[in-house]
C-alpha positions as a printed Julia matrix, in Angstrom:
210×3 Matrix{Float64}:
  6.06  61.17  -22.02
  5.61  64.57  -23.62
  3.69  67.41  -21.96
  3.16  70.09  -24.57
  2.73  73.82  -24.1
 -0.96  73.52  -24.87
 -1.34  70.66  -22.39
  0.36  72.68  -19.65
 -2.08  75.52  -19.99
 -5.03  73.13  -19.6
 -3.81  71.36  -16.47
 -5.63  71.83  -13.18
 -4.02  74.71  -11.24
 -2.64  72.78   -8.26
 -1.46  69.91  -10.44
  0.4   72.35  -12.68
  1.96  74.07   -9.67
  3.28  70.75   -8.33
  4.61  69.76  -11.75
  6.43  73.0   -12.53
  7.81  73.37   -9.0
  9.29  69.86   -9.25
 11.19  70.57  -12.48
 14.06  72.44  -10.81
 14.95  69.45   -8.63
 16.28  69.72   -5.09
 16.14  73.21   -3.54
 17.4   74.55   -0.24
 14.89  74.75    2.6
 15.24  77.9     4.7
 13.2   79.77    7.27
 13.18  83.54    6.94
 12.77  85.34   10.24
 11.5   88.92   10.38
 10.08  91.41   12.85
  7.77  94.35   12.24
  8.19  97.87   13.59
  6.05  96.95   16.63
  8.33  94.05   17.57
  6.02  91.28   16.37
  7.93  88.35   14.87
  7.18  86.39   11.7
  8.58  83.16   10.27
  8.16  81.71    6.77
  9.69  78.81    4.88
 11.29  79.7     1.54
 12.7   77.34   -1.11
 14.02  80.04   -3.47
 17.12  81.3    -1.62
 20.18  81.52   -3.88
 23.79  82.7    -3.79
 24.53  85.94   -5.66
 28.16  86.67   -4.82
 30.87  86.3    -2.18
 32.43  89.79   -2.29
 30.24  91.52   -1.37
 28.4   88.65    0.29
 24.98  88.77   -1.36
 22.03  86.4    -1.27
 18.67  86.58   -3.03
 15.27  85.01   -2.82
 11.99  85.24   -4.72
  8.83  86.44   -2.99
  5.41  85.72   -4.4
  3.44  88.73   -5.7
  2.33  91.15   -2.98
 -1.27  91.18   -4.2
 -2.22  89.88   -0.75
 -0.66  90.56    2.65
  2.92  89.27    2.72
  4.15  89.8     6.27
  7.68  88.59    5.53
  8.12  90.98    2.62
  6.44  93.88    4.43
  8.66  93.41    7.48
 11.83  93.25    5.4
 10.95  96.45    3.58
  9.96  98.21    6.82
 13.03  97.25    8.89
 15.67  96.3     6.3
 16.53  93.27    8.43
 15.91  89.53    8.08
 17.52  86.21    8.95
 17.93  83.04    6.93
 17.91  79.8     8.9
 18.64  76.42    7.33
 16.09  73.71    8.0
 17.4   70.46    9.49
 15.9   67.02    9.98
 14.82  67.84   13.54
 12.53  70.71   12.51
 11.4   70.02    8.95
  7.76  69.43    9.88
  7.53  72.58   11.99
  9.26  74.5     9.22
  6.73  73.33    6.63
  3.85  74.35    8.89
  4.97  77.99    8.7
  3.63  78.01    5.12
  0.08  77.98    6.53
 -1.81  81.25    6.12
 -1.75  82.5     9.68
 -3.28  85.89   10.47
 -0.9   88.83   10.78
 -1.42  88.9    14.55
 -0.37  85.27   14.98
  3.26  84.4    15.67
  4.47  81.47   13.58
  7.19  80.72   16.14
  4.51  80.06   18.76
  2.11  78.33   16.37
  4.61  75.73   15.11
  6.75  75.29   18.23
 10.03  76.92   17.2
 12.1   79.27   19.36
 12.94  82.88   18.41
 16.54  83.82   19.14
 17.7   87.44   19.2
 21.29  88.52   18.69
 22.8   91.95   19.42
 22.64  94.46   16.54
 20.21  92.27   14.55
 16.57  93.38   14.47
 15.1   90.18   13.03
 14.84  86.95   15.05
 16.76  83.78   14.32
 15.49  80.21   14.75
 17.27  78.78   17.78
 16.86  75.19   16.51
 18.58  75.94   13.19
 22.25  74.91   13.13
 23.28  77.32   10.36
 21.81  80.81   10.29
 22.82  84.26    9.11
 21.69  87.86    9.33
 20.87  89.75    6.15
 20.51  93.47    5.45
 18.15  94.43    2.63
 19.95  96.0    -0.33
 17.28  96.07   -3.03
 14.03  94.56   -4.23
 12.33  94.72   -7.59
  9.27  93.35   -9.32
  9.81  90.82  -12.1
  7.38  92.01  -14.72
  6.83  88.59  -16.3
  4.85  87.27  -13.33
  4.9   90.04  -10.68
  7.06  88.07   -8.26
  9.67  90.07   -6.37
 13.43  89.58   -6.36
 14.8   90.45   -2.91
 18.58  90.96   -2.56
 20.4   91.29    0.74
 23.91  91.54    2.14
 25.03  88.88    4.63
 26.31  90.6     7.77
 26.75  87.87   10.41
 26.88  84.09   10.4
 26.25  81.58   13.19
 26.87  77.85   12.7
 27.95  74.75   14.58
 31.75  74.85   14.39
 31.92  71.12   13.67
 30.67  71.87   10.14
 33.29  74.46    9.18
 36.2   72.96    7.22
 39.71  74.51    7.25
 39.3   75.81    3.69
 36.02  77.59    4.47
 33.74  74.95    2.99
 30.7   74.2     5.17
 29.77  70.55    5.53
 26.02  71.14    5.58
 25.34  67.4     5.65
 26.93  67.19    9.1
 24.24  69.65   10.25
 21.48  67.29    9.07
 20.34  69.96    6.62
 17.37  68.95    4.48
 16.3   70.02    1.02
 12.91  70.25   -0.64
 11.52  69.26   -4.03
  8.26  70.42   -5.49
  6.07  72.18   -2.95
  6.03  69.75   -0.07
  8.54  66.88   -0.37
 11.55  66.96    1.99
 14.8   65.0     1.65
 17.99  64.17    3.47
 21.13  63.87    1.33
 24.11  61.59    0.81
 27.36  63.23   -0.23
 29.19  61.76   -3.22
 32.38  63.74   -2.59
 34.19  67.03   -3.17
 36.13  67.49   -6.4
 39.33  69.41   -7.06
 39.24  72.75   -8.91
 38.41  72.06  -12.55
 41.11  72.87  -15.13
 40.92  72.17  -18.88
 44.18  70.17  -18.96
 43.72  68.19  -15.76
 40.84  65.85  -14.8
 39.17  66.65  -11.49
 39.8   64.21   -8.66
 37.95  63.5    -5.44
 39.6   65.45   -2.62
 37.25  64.56    0.25
C-alpha cells in the first residue's frame, strides 16, 4: 500500500493525525506534573519525552503550539520546575484521561483519581502511583518554526524509583515496574523483553548478557 504526499494532504484531519502519530512506533508514556505560582497543580500525559544526554543529565519533550492555553507549559515557564512520572499498567487509564481539556481551575489529579506527592526542594508535584519519577529543572525552550511546536529541555535533578528495578550497572529494568508504552494517540501496550546485548564492537559480535 502506498500513501502518497498528495493523498496525505487530502486525508481527514483526525485520520491523518492517527496515521502520522503511529509511524514512529512505540513511545514512552509519561505524566508531567507542574504547579503554578498560586500552588495549583496540573497533570498531563506526554508521549514525546526523550533522552538528550547523561552528563549533564538532560531530557526533552515537545509541547504543542501555545496558540491556546497550555497550563503545563505555562507552569514550567513560570516556576522552572516539573516532574516526569512513568506510566505503569495500574494507572494507564487514569493517565490517558489527563489528556482531556479540563479548565485551568480544575485539578487533573482530583479529576482522574491520582495522588499528588510533594518532595522537599521540588516545587512541582509527583504522581505517587508512578514507580519511576524524576524532578526536572527547566534549562531552555524554543519554538520549532516548521510547525510552531515547542522544544522544552530540562536538567534532571532528583530521581525516585523502586529499588528492585535498579541493576548493579545502573541499568533500570523498567519492565519490572510494569511500565507501559503508547503508540499512535491512544493505544497502550505492555512489553516483553528480548534481552540485553553486550557493548557493540566492530570486530566482535554482540552477545546476550541478560
